[in-house]
PDB file of N, CA, C and O in Angstrom:
ATOM      1  N   MET A   1     168.038 -51.104 119.555  1.00  0.00           N
ATOM      2  CA  MET A   1     169.051 -50.090 119.765  1.00  0.00           C
ATOM      3  C   MET A   1     169.655 -50.286 121.164  1.00  0.00           C
ATOM      4  O   MET A   1     168.950 -50.625 122.115  1.00  0.00           O
ATOM      5  N   ASP A   2     170.926 -50.074 121.266  1.00  0.00           N
ATOM      6  CA  ASP A   2     171.671 -50.198 122.517  1.00  0.00           C
ATOM      7  C   ASP A   2     171.184 -49.166 123.541  1.00  0.00           C
ATOM      8  O   ASP A   2     170.894 -48.023 123.188  1.00  0.00           O
ATOM      9  N   LYS A   3     171.095 -49.578 124.807  1.00  0.00           N
ATOM     10  CA  LYS A   3     170.606 -48.677 125.866  1.00  0.00           C
ATOM     11  C   LYS A   3     171.446 -47.409 125.970  1.00  0.00           C
ATOM     12  O   LYS A   3     170.895 -46.327 126.176  1.00  0.00           O
ATOM     13  N   ASN A   4     172.768 -47.517 125.833  1.00  0.00           N
ATOM     14  CA  ASN A   4     173.631 -46.338 125.952  1.00  0.00           C
ATOM     15  C   ASN A   4     173.330 -45.315 124.863  1.00  0.00           C
ATOM     16  O   ASN A   4     173.280 -44.115 125.137  1.00  0.00           O
ATOM     17  N   ILE A   5     173.131 -45.770 123.649  1.00  0.00           N
ATOM     18  CA  ILE A   5     172.846 -44.822 122.559  1.00  0.00           C
ATOM     19  C   ILE A   5     171.452 -44.210 122.761  1.00  0.00           C
ATOM     20  O   ILE A   5     171.239 -43.035 122.465  1.00  0.00           O
ATOM     21  N   GLU A   6     170.519 -45.003 123.260  1.00  0.00           N
ATOM     22  CA  GLU A   6     169.181 -44.469 123.550  1.00  0.00           C
ATOM     23  C   GLU A   6     169.260 -43.388 124.625  1.00  0.00           C
ATOM     24  O   GLU A   6     168.642 -42.331 124.501  1.00  0.00           O
ATOM     25  N   ASP A   7     170.026 -43.663 125.679  1.00  0.00           N
ATOM     26  CA  ASP A   7     170.190 -42.679 126.754  1.00  0.00           C
ATOM     27  C   ASP A   7     170.876 -41.414 126.236  1.00  0.00           C
ATOM     28  O   ASP A   7     170.495 -40.302 126.602  1.00  0.00           O
ATOM     29  N   ALA A   8     171.872 -41.586 125.400  1.00  0.00           N
ATOM     30  CA  ALA A   8     172.583 -40.438 124.827  1.00  0.00           C
ATOM     31  C   ALA A   8     171.638 -39.617 123.949  1.00  0.00           C
ATOM     32  O   ALA A   8     171.645 -38.387 123.996  1.00  0.00           O
ATOM     33  N   PHE A   9     170.839 -40.300 123.161  1.00  0.00           N
ATOM     34  CA  PHE A   9     169.880 -39.629 122.286  1.00  0.00           C
ATOM     35  C   PHE A   9     168.904 -38.802 123.120  1.00  0.00           C
ATOM     36  O   PHE A   9     168.625 -37.650 122.791  1.00  0.00           O
ATOM     37  N   ARG A  10     168.385 -39.392 124.201  1.00  0.00           N
ATOM     38  CA  ARG A  10     167.463 -38.674 125.081  1.00  0.00           C
ATOM     39  C   ARG A  10     168.139 -37.485 125.757  1.00  0.00           C
ATOM     40  O   ARG A  10     167.544 -36.416 125.894  1.00  0.00           O
ATOM     41  N   PHE A  11     169.384 -37.683 126.176  1.00  0.00           N
ATOM     42  CA  PHE A  11     170.143 -36.603 126.815  1.00  0.00           C
ATOM     43  C   PHE A  11     170.287 -35.412 125.862  1.00  0.00           C
ATOM     44  O   PHE A  11     169.999 -34.275 126.236  1.00  0.00           O
ATOM     45  N   ILE A  12     170.729 -35.675 124.647  1.00  0.00           N
ATOM     46  CA  ILE A  12     170.930 -34.603 123.671  1.00  0.00           C
ATOM     47  C   ILE A  12     169.604 -33.923 123.356  1.00  0.00           C
ATOM     48  O   ILE A  12     169.524 -32.695 123.323  1.00  0.00           O
ATOM     49  N   ASP A  13     168.574 -34.712 123.126  1.00  0.00           N
ATOM     50  CA  ASP A  13     167.256 -34.158 122.816  1.00  0.00           C
ATOM     51  C   ASP A  13     166.756 -33.264 123.949  1.00  0.00           C
ATOM     52  O   ASP A  13     166.225 -32.181 123.705  1.00  0.00           O
ATOM     53  N   SER A  14     166.929 -33.718 125.170  1.00  0.00           N
ATOM     54  CA  SER A  14     166.504 -32.948 126.342  1.00  0.00           C
ATOM     55  C   SER A  14     167.274 -31.632 126.457  1.00  0.00           C
ATOM     56  O   SER A  14     166.686 -30.584 126.723  1.00  0.00           O
ATOM     57  N   GLU A  15     168.571 -31.694 126.258  1.00  0.00           N
ATOM     58  CA  GLU A  15     169.397 -30.483 126.332  1.00  0.00           C
ATOM     59  C   GLU A  15     169.009 -29.479 125.243  1.00  0.00           C
ATOM     60  O   GLU A  15     169.000 -28.272 125.483  1.00  0.00           O
ATOM     61  N   LEU A  16     168.691 -29.978 124.059  1.00  0.00           N
ATOM     62  CA  LEU A  16     168.306 -29.085 122.964  1.00  0.00           C
ATOM     63  C   LEU A  16     166.933 -28.470 123.187  1.00  0.00           C
ATOM     64  O   LEU A  16     166.679 -27.340 122.770  1.00  0.00           O
ATOM     65  N   LYS A  17     166.052 -29.210 123.842  1.00  0.00           N
ATOM     66  CA  LYS A  17     164.740 -28.640 124.169  1.00  0.00           C
ATOM     67  C   LYS A  17     164.893 -27.535 125.204  1.00  0.00           C
ATOM     68  O   LYS A  17     164.196 -26.521 125.147  1.00  0.00           O
ATOM     69  N   ALA A  18     165.805 -27.733 126.147  1.00  0.00           N
ATOM     70  CA  ALA A  18     166.047 -26.727 127.185  1.00  0.00           C
ATOM     71  C   ALA A  18     166.705 -25.484 126.608  1.00  0.00           C
ATOM     72  O   ALA A  18     166.398 -24.366 127.022  1.00  0.00           O
ATOM     73  N   ASP A  19     167.607 -25.677 125.655  1.00  0.00           N
ATOM     74  CA  ASP A  19     168.317 -24.548 125.030  1.00  0.00           C
ATOM     75  C   ASP A  19     168.645 -24.899 123.579  1.00  0.00           C
ATOM     76  O   ASP A  19     169.678 -25.512 123.308  1.00  0.00           O
ATOM     77  N   PRO A  20     167.774 -24.514 122.648  1.00  0.00           N
ATOM     78  CA  PRO A  20     167.974 -24.849 121.237  1.00  0.00           C
ATOM     79  C   PRO A  20     169.266 -24.285 120.626  1.00  0.00           C
ATOM     80  O   PRO A  20     169.698 -24.742 119.568  1.00  0.00           O
ATOM     81  N   ASN A  21     169.871 -23.313 121.275  1.00  0.00           N
ATOM     82  CA  ASN A  21     171.093 -22.715 120.735  1.00  0.00           C
ATOM     83  C   ASN A  21     172.366 -23.390 121.224  1.00  0.00           C
ATOM     84  O   ASN A  21     173.468 -22.945 120.904  1.00  0.00           O
ATOM     85  N   THR A  22     172.222 -24.453 121.991  1.00  0.00           N
ATOM     86  CA  THR A  22     173.378 -25.185 122.501  1.00  0.00           C
ATOM     87  C   THR A  22     174.195 -25.741 121.335  1.00  0.00           C
ATOM     88  O   THR A  22     173.642 -26.137 120.309  1.00  0.00           O
ATOM     89  N   ASP A  23     175.502 -25.766 121.504  1.00  0.00           N
ATOM     90  CA  ASP A  23     176.410 -26.320 120.500  1.00  0.00           C
ATOM     91  C   ASP A  23     176.171 -27.824 120.377  1.00  0.00           C
ATOM     92  O   ASP A  23     176.517 -28.589 121.278  1.00  0.00           O
ATOM     93  N   LYS A  24     175.580 -28.241 119.264  1.00  0.00           N
ATOM     94  CA  LYS A  24     175.199 -29.640 119.076  1.00  0.00           C
ATOM     95  C   LYS A  24     176.409 -30.567 119.030  1.00  0.00           C
ATOM     96  O   LYS A  24     176.363 -31.672 119.571  1.00  0.00           O
ATOM     97  N   ALA A  25     177.474 -30.135 118.400  1.00  0.00           N
ATOM     98  CA  ALA A  25     178.682 -30.963 118.328  1.00  0.00           C
ATOM     99  C   ALA A  25     179.246 -31.207 119.723  1.00  0.00           C
ATOM    100  O   ALA A  25     179.707 -32.306 120.031  1.00  0.00           O
ATOM    101  N   ARG A  26     179.208 -30.188 120.556  1.00  0.00           N
ATOM    102  CA  ARG A  26     179.697 -30.328 121.932  1.00  0.00           C
ATOM    103  C   ARG A  26     178.800 -31.274 122.728  1.00  0.00           C
ATOM    104  O   ARG A  26     179.294 -32.075 123.521  1.00  0.00           O
ATOM    105  N   LEU A  27     177.487 -31.187 122.521  1.00  0.00           N
ATOM    106  CA  LEU A  27     176.569 -32.100 123.197  1.00  0.00           C
ATOM    107  C   LEU A  27     176.842 -33.550 122.809  1.00  0.00           C
ATOM    108  O   LEU A  27     176.814 -34.440 123.659  1.00  0.00           O
ATOM    109  N   VAL A  28     177.104 -33.782 121.541  1.00  0.00           N
ATOM    110  CA  VAL A  28     177.420 -35.143 121.081  1.00  0.00           C
ATOM    111  C   VAL A  28     178.699 -35.623 121.755  1.00  0.00           C
ATOM    112  O   VAL A  28     178.777 -36.767 122.201  1.00  0.00           O
ATOM    113  N   GLU A  29     179.687 -34.760 121.829  1.00  0.00           N
ATOM    114  CA  GLU A  29     180.952 -35.114 122.480  1.00  0.00           C
ATOM    115  C   GLU A  29     180.726 -35.483 123.948  1.00  0.00           C
ATOM    116  O   GLU A  29     181.263 -36.480 124.428  1.00  0.00           O
ATOM    117  N   ILE A  30     179.935 -34.684 124.654  1.00  0.00           N
ATOM    118  CA  ILE A  30     179.629 -34.955 126.055  1.00  0.00           C
ATOM    119  C   ILE A  30     178.884 -36.282 126.192  1.00  0.00           C
ATOM    120  O   ILE A  30     179.200 -37.095 127.060  1.00  0.00           O
ATOM    121  N   ALA A  31     177.894 -36.488 125.330  1.00  0.00           N
ATOM    122  CA  ALA A  31     177.111 -37.723 125.380  1.00  0.00           C
ATOM    123  C   ALA A  31     177.981 -38.947 125.122  1.00  0.00           C
ATOM    124  O   ALA A  31     177.806 -39.980 125.768  1.00  0.00           O
ATOM    125  N   CYS A  32     178.909 -38.839 124.188  1.00  0.00           N
ATOM    126  CA  CYS A  32     179.800 -39.967 123.886  1.00  0.00           C
ATOM    127  C   CYS A  32     180.623 -40.354 125.107  1.00  0.00           C
ATOM    128  O   CYS A  32     180.821 -41.537 125.383  1.00  0.00           O
ATOM    129  N   GLN A  33     181.090 -39.376 125.816  1.00  0.00           N
ATOM    130  CA  GLN A  33     181.885 -39.649 127.016  1.00  0.00           C
ATOM    131  C   GLN A  33     181.004 -40.149 128.156  1.00  0.00           C
ATOM    132  O   GLN A  33     181.337 -41.133 128.817  1.00  0.00           O
ATOM    133  N   ARG A  34     179.900 -39.482 128.380  1.00  0.00           N
ATOM    134  CA  ARG A  34     179.025 -39.809 129.505  1.00  0.00           C
ATOM    135  C   ARG A  34     178.420 -41.209 129.378  1.00  0.00           C
ATOM    136  O   ARG A  34     178.265 -41.919 130.372  1.00  0.00           O
ATOM    137  N   PHE A  35     178.082 -41.596 128.155  1.00  0.00           N
ATOM    138  CA  PHE A  35     177.402 -42.873 127.947  1.00  0.00           C
ATOM    139  C   PHE A  35     178.309 -43.938 127.330  1.00  0.00           C
ATOM    140  O   PHE A  35     177.839 -44.986 126.886  1.00  0.00           O
ATOM    141  N   ASN A  36     179.618 -43.658 127.309  1.00  0.00           N
ATOM    142  CA  ASN A  36     180.618 -44.627 126.860  1.00  0.00           C
ATOM    143  C   ASN A  36     180.282 -45.210 125.481  1.00  0.00           C
ATOM    144  O   ASN A  36     180.215 -46.426 125.301  1.00  0.00           O
ATOM    145  N   LEU A  37     180.076 -44.317 124.525  1.00  0.00           N
ATOM    146  CA  LEU A  37     179.692 -44.742 123.185  1.00  0.00           C
ATOM    147  C   LEU A  37     180.908 -45.088 122.335  1.00  0.00           C
ATOM    148  O   LEU A  37     182.012 -44.592 122.562  1.00  0.00           O
ATOM    149  N   THR A  38     180.680 -45.940 121.365  1.00  0.00           N
ATOM    150  CA  THR A  38     181.730 -46.302 120.417  1.00  0.00           C
ATOM    151  C   THR A  38     181.874 -45.167 119.391  1.00  0.00           C
ATOM    152  O   THR A  38     180.985 -44.324 119.269  1.00  0.00           O
ATOM    153  N   PRO A  39     182.979 -45.147 118.666  1.00  0.00           N
ATOM    154  CA  PRO A  39     183.125 -44.127 117.612  1.00  0.00           C
ATOM    155  C   PRO A  39     181.992 -44.185 116.575  1.00  0.00           C
ATOM    156  O   PRO A  39     181.548 -43.147 116.083  1.00  0.00           O
ATOM    157  N   LEU A  40     181.536 -45.371 116.252  1.00  0.00           N
ATOM    158  CA  LEU A  40     180.451 -45.512 115.284  1.00  0.00           C
ATOM    159  C   LEU A  40     179.151 -44.912 115.827  1.00  0.00           C
ATOM    160  O   LEU A  40     178.410 -44.265 115.087  1.00  0.00           O
ATOM    161  N   GLN A  41     178.878 -45.122 117.096  1.00  0.00           N
ATOM    162  CA  GLN A  41     177.692 -44.533 117.717  1.00  0.00           C
ATOM    163  C   GLN A  41     177.804 -43.007 117.757  1.00  0.00           C
ATOM    164  O   GLN A  41     176.824 -42.300 117.525  1.00  0.00           O
ATOM    165  N   GLY A  42     178.999 -42.513 118.053  1.00  0.00           N
ATOM    166  CA  GLY A  42     179.224 -41.068 118.047  1.00  0.00           C
ATOM    167  C   GLY A  42     179.009 -40.475 116.669  1.00  0.00           C
ATOM    168  O   GLY A  42     178.457 -39.383 116.529  1.00  0.00           O
ATOM    169  N   GLU A  43     179.449 -41.204 115.648  1.00  0.00           N
ATOM    170  CA  GLU A  43     179.259 -40.746 114.267  1.00  0.00           C
ATOM    171  C   GLU A  43     177.770 -40.691 113.923  1.00  0.00           C
ATOM    172  O   GLU A  43     177.314 -39.760 113.260  1.00  0.00           O
ATOM    173  N   PHE A  44     177.022 -41.688 114.376  1.00  0.00           N
ATOM    174  CA  PHE A  44     175.575 -41.712 114.149  1.00  0.00           C
ATOM    175  C   PHE A  44     174.924 -40.474 114.773  1.00  0.00           C
ATOM    176  O   PHE A  44     174.117 -39.803 114.131  1.00  0.00           O
ATOM    177  N   LEU A  45     175.279 -40.178 116.026  1.00  0.00           N
ATOM    178  CA  LEU A  45     174.701 -39.013 116.702  1.00  0.00           C
ATOM    179  C   LEU A  45     175.102 -37.710 116.017  1.00  0.00           C
ATOM    180  O   LEU A  45     174.296 -36.787 115.905  1.00  0.00           O
ATOM    181  N   THR A  46     176.332 -37.641 115.567  1.00  0.00           N
ATOM    182  CA  THR A  46     176.789 -36.445 114.855  1.00  0.00           C
ATOM    183  C   THR A  46     175.968 -36.242 113.589  1.00  0.00           C
ATOM    184  O   THR A  46     175.526 -35.129 113.302  1.00  0.00           O
ATOM    185  N   LYS A  47     175.764 -37.316 112.833  1.00  0.00           N
ATOM    186  CA  LYS A  47     174.958 -37.204 111.614  1.00  0.00           C
ATOM    187  C   LYS A  47     173.529 -36.797 111.939  1.00  0.00           C
ATOM    188  O   LYS A  47     172.931 -35.980 111.238  1.00  0.00           O
ATOM    189  N   LYS A  48     172.991 -37.366 112.997  1.00  0.00           N
ATOM    190  CA  LYS A  48     171.598 -37.096 113.356  1.00  0.00           C
ATOM    191  C   LYS A  48     171.393 -35.673 113.868  1.00  0.00           C
ATOM    192  O   LYS A  48     170.450 -34.998 113.456  1.00  0.00           O
ATOM    193  N   PHE A  49     172.258 -35.216 114.752  1.00  0.00           N
ATOM    194  CA  PHE A  49     172.019 -33.932 115.416  1.00  0.00           C
ATOM    195  C   PHE A  49     172.778 -32.759 114.807  1.00  0.00           C
ATOM    196  O   PHE A  49     172.285 -31.632 114.836  1.00  0.00           O
ATOM    197  N   VAL A  50     173.953 -32.996 114.263  1.00  0.00           N
ATOM    198  CA  VAL A  50     174.777 -31.884 113.763  1.00  0.00           C
ATOM    199  C   VAL A  50     174.533 -31.643 112.275  1.00  0.00           C
ATOM    200  O   VAL A  50     174.325 -30.503 111.859  1.00  0.00           O
ATOM    201  N   HIS A  51     174.556 -32.690 111.483  1.00  0.00           N
ATOM    202  CA  HIS A  51     174.486 -32.525 110.031  1.00  0.00           C
ATOM    203  C   HIS A  51     173.061 -32.445 109.473  1.00  0.00           C
ATOM    204  O   HIS A  51     172.855 -31.886 108.395  1.00  0.00           O
ATOM    205  N   GLU A  52     172.075 -32.996 110.192  1.00  0.00           N
ATOM    206  CA  GLU A  52     170.693 -32.962 109.688  1.00  0.00           C
ATOM    207  C   GLU A  52     170.000 -31.649 109.963  1.00  0.00           C
ATOM    208  O   GLU A  52     169.002 -31.338 109.313  1.00  0.00           O
ATOM    209  N   GLN A  53     170.490 -30.877 110.893  1.00  0.00           N
ATOM    210  CA  GLN A  53     169.793 -29.646 111.294  1.00  0.00           C
ATOM    211  C   GLN A  53     169.998 -28.570 110.307  1.00  0.00           C
ATOM    212  O   GLN A  53     169.484 -27.465 110.482  1.00  0.00           O
TER     213      GLN A  53
END
C-alpha cells in the first residue's frame, strides 16, 4: 500500500477515535487534500469509512 494512503488511513482512524461523531465524508476530503491522494484512493477511503459504517 502507498505511504500516503496509509498515512491518510491512520489520520482518519485517529480522528474517529478522538471523536466518533466526526463527519466521515469531511475527514476523507481533508485526508485526500492533506496526503495528496488520487481520486481512486479517495474513493477507496470513502467506501471504507463512509459507506461501510
